N, C-alpha and C positions, 0 to 999 in steps of 0.2 A: 351316606354318610358314617363315618367310622366314629363307635364309642369312645370317650376320653376316660384314658385310664385316670382314678384319681392321683394314683402313685405319681403318674408322669408329671401332673400340675405340682403336687408337691415338690418336686426335684428342681421345678422351677423355682419355686421357692423357698431358698437356701435361709437357714437362720442369720438374724438381722442382731448384730451388738451393738448394745451402746456404751460408747467408749469416752463419753465427757460429756459433764453436767455444769452447769452455770445457771445462778438464781439469784434473784430478790425476792423477799416474802415479807409479809408482815411481822413484827416481833422480831425485827432486827436481823432475821436471816439472811447471811451471805453466801453461804456454803452449804455444802451436804453435813457436813459435820454440826453446823449450827441449826439445820433442818432436824437431822436426829436427835442431839438434845433435846430443842423443841419438843418433839416427839415424846422421848424418853421421862421427861420431867413434867410431861402433861400440859406445857404452857401453851399461851396462843396470843395471839396478835391483836385482838378483840381490843378496841379503843375509840376513843372519840374522834371525828371527822377533822383532820388536822387542817387549821388557819390557813395552810399554804395550799389547800384544794379551792377551797370555797367558803363563806362563813354561812357554815350550818344553822346557825342560830336564828337567823332573818329567815331560812325555808322551810323551816320545824313545825309542823302542827299535826301530830297524828289522826286528829279527827277532820281536818280539811283534804280531800280527794286532789286538791289543786297544788299540796306541799307535802313534804317529805315526811315520812312517818316515824324516820328514826335518825337520832345525831351520832350513830354510832355505826361502826361496822371494822373493817380489817384493812391496815391502810400500811404502806411503807413508810417507815420513821424518819427516812430520805428527804430531803425536800429534791421534785423532781426538776426544779429548773437548774440545780448545779451538774456541769459536765464540762469534763476536760478536751475541751474543742480541739484545741492544739495537738494533743495525741494522735488524733483522727484526721491531721490537716484538714480540717474545717474552719473557715472563716467566724469570727464572731456574726457576722451580720446572718449567714446562711444558718448558724447553730441559733438564733435568735427568732427564726421562724419556721424552725423543724420540731415537729412533732415530739413532745417529751419521751413516748413512748421509744421513737425510734434512737434518741440519744441515749436512755439507759439498755436498749437492747445492744446497742454497737458494745457496749462496755463490758456486759452479759454474756456474748458470742465470744468478747476475746478471754475470757475468765472460762468457761466451756471449751474451747482449744487448748487453753492451757492445760484445763484439769485432764484432757485426752492426749496430752504428751506431744499435739501438733505444731510444728513450727514451720514448715514449708508448704503453705495451702494458697498462695497466690498463682492465678492462672490454672488452678487446678479444677476437674470437673467437680465442682461440689455441688448441691444443690441447697436452695435455700426456701425453706417452708414456714410461714408465719402467722398462726392464726390469731384474729384479734376481734372483737367483740362490737364495743361502743365505738363512737367517732365524736368523743367530746373537743378533742383541739379543732377537728372541722368545725363543730358547731361553734365555737370560741369564735376561731378567726375569720367568721360571716358576720359577725356583728357589728364591725367597724370596717365600711366598703372603702373608708379612706386609708385605709392601711393596707390593702390587697396591694400587692406587688409580686415581682418577676416571679420571688421564691414560693408563692400560694400554692401553685399546683404541684411542687415537688414535697412542699411541708406538710402540705394538710391531706392528701389524697391517700388510702391504705393502701393503694397500688406499690407507693413509693416505699412502702417501709420495707418488703422484700427487697425491691429491685435498689433501695439504696446499700443495702445489706451487702448483697452481692457488688455492687459497683464499689464502695470501699475497701472490701476483702477481697476482691478481683476472682470471686468464686465465678466459673464459667457454666455450671449446670444450671437446671430447669431452676427457677425463683418465681413465687410466689405466694400472693397474702393472702389467705382463705377465710372468709366469713360463714359461718353457716350457723351460727350462733355459739351456746356454750360448749358445742362439740368443735371447734375450729381448729383447735392447736390438734388433736387427735385424728381429725380429718386430715391435718396435715401431715403426722406422724403416717398414717396410712398411704397418701400419695408417694410420700417420700420410700415407705418400703417399695410400694408398686415399680419406681425409676430406680431403685436398686436392682431390682429384680430383673428388671431389662433392659440394665445396663447404661440407661440415660445420664446416671453419673456415679463417681465412684465411691461417694459418702456425702452425707447430708447434713444440716443443721435444721432441726425442728425447733420451734419457736412459740411460745404463748405469750402474751403481753394483755396488760390491762392495767389502765390509770383511770382513776375517778377524777376529772378535772372541773367538773361542774355539776350541779343539781339535778339537769334535767333528766335524764335516764334515771335516776332515783325517784323523780317524781312520777315518770311514766310507770315504775314498776308497784310504785306505794298505792297508785290508784287501781291499780292491778291486782293489789292485795297480795304481792309474792312478797314482799319485804318484811322483815320480822320489825315488829316497834321496838324491839330491842338492839336489832343490828347483830343478832349473835345466831351460830347456826347449832341445831340442834338434832344430831344425827339420832336415828330411830327412837325419837322422844316423843312419848304423846303431847308434850306441850310444844312441840316445832309450830311455830305459827307462820314460816317464810323462810328465806335465809338470810344471812348478812353479808353483804357486798363486800368483795375483798379484792386486793391490789396483787398484781403478780406479773414480776418481767422473769422468764425462765428460759432455757434453752439444752437439748440433748443434741449431742454430736454421733452420729450412727454410722456403721459399715457394715459390708458381710462379715459373718463370723470367719469366713476363711481369711478373709484381709487383713482382719484385725489380726488375726494369731499369725499370719504372715509377717505383719508389721510390728509384732510383738509389743503392739501398746496394750493399754489396762482394760481389760474387760469388764463393765459396770454390770451387764445384765444381758440377756440376751431374749430377743423377741423371734418366738416360733412362726408367730400368724398373726394377722390383723384382718377386719371386714367394716365393710360400710353398707347402711342401707338408709332408707326413708321410712318413715310411717305411712305415709300416702293421705288418704282423706281418713278423718276422722271429725268427733264433733265439735272438739277444741284444739285450735293448733297449738296452743302451749302446752297441752298435755301429754304424754308420753303413752303409745300404745303398747300394752303387754306383751302381745303377740309379736309384735314386730321387734318390739327387745329381745325375746327368746330366739327368735329365729336369727337375729344377728348374733349372738351369742353362741349357739349352735355352728353358723358360719364361719365363726373364729376361730371353736375347738377345730372343726374340719381342717380348715387352712393351716390349722398347726399341727392336724396330723395325730391329735390326741381325743383318743374315741372315748374315755371313763371320764365324763366332766364331774365325777363324784368325788373322784381321789385328788379335786383340786383344793391344796390346803391353805391358800390365802385369794380373798375376794376382794377388789377395791371397788368400791361401789359410788355412784354419782348420782345423788337423787337432790336435786334443786327444791322444789318447795317443801320439802320435807327436813331439809337442810341437811348439809354433809361435809366434810372438812372442816370440823370446829375449830382446829389449831389456828387455820389460816383463813378461813372463810371460802367463800364460792367465789374465784377468781374468774368465771364464765368463760371468756375467749381463752384464758390462758389456762382453766383450771386441769382439761386434760394433762398435759405437761408436769403439771404439779403432782397429779396423782401417779404419773409414771415415775417419777423422780421420787415419791414418797414407796411407790412398789420395791423400786430395786432398792433402798435402802432397809426395808423390811428383810428382803430375801438376804 
């Protein structure tokens, strides 16, 4: 069996260009400019849980493990019920039964494609990778069996999130929803890059979604003591006592760098390499394994053909329990794309 030359492997991993970005983040952020202004001005989207989500006061008791520890977090300012169904040729009955995450994602992907200068996407080999975390809409939809109807299967299943995007936009490339916990949207980015390397698609939308529509997940996290009582993230701070849950709907549009240059489109940032692994067995499934994380970082650098890690000028961290991304909170399944967008803006 012949040895594999690392240079040959790298040649099959051409640089990937980020050509478009769209987002809805806490603090009224609806564009890259909004996000950058928030970061520069050191503002946050931290606030009380909106009444449009659920009545937090009725579930709040920091001393009771069966209740939620906090009445605060990082929430979108808009009401997720609002949606321009006619714009997407969706009936009002269908829209009313559709996961609000999908409704917002339809809008954000439109803005992402506009940001990329794309106008001719229908029928093209475009991949769609959606990372998600909770299933609040599914949980809410199963509480009244009398209201379950023919829209239920496509309106509540996580699989439908990516499939409906591909359907509405007429994307012909791979389409998948990824649920790997808080890494979901970054795993989606990794998979999208692999598809571009293999020629399975000509470009791809990579999205992350996280809307908090019920107290159920926050209750569970409160019982496990991973939620801060203040609902606030405190990065690298000794007073960190968990993290603040955050909402986010975001998307990036990527293609091979040579294609982006040939198409004379905008290039927001360049991905030199990605990597993916798992911790395997350890004493606690929810705690990160340091050696596995080190191995993953080194693999990503090898795949990017970067030999000297010490020359890295900027490193975007993702530390959940010790709190991270204090401007917009920890958006769980969507947090990876949030960090990618932040890194692009920083560069």
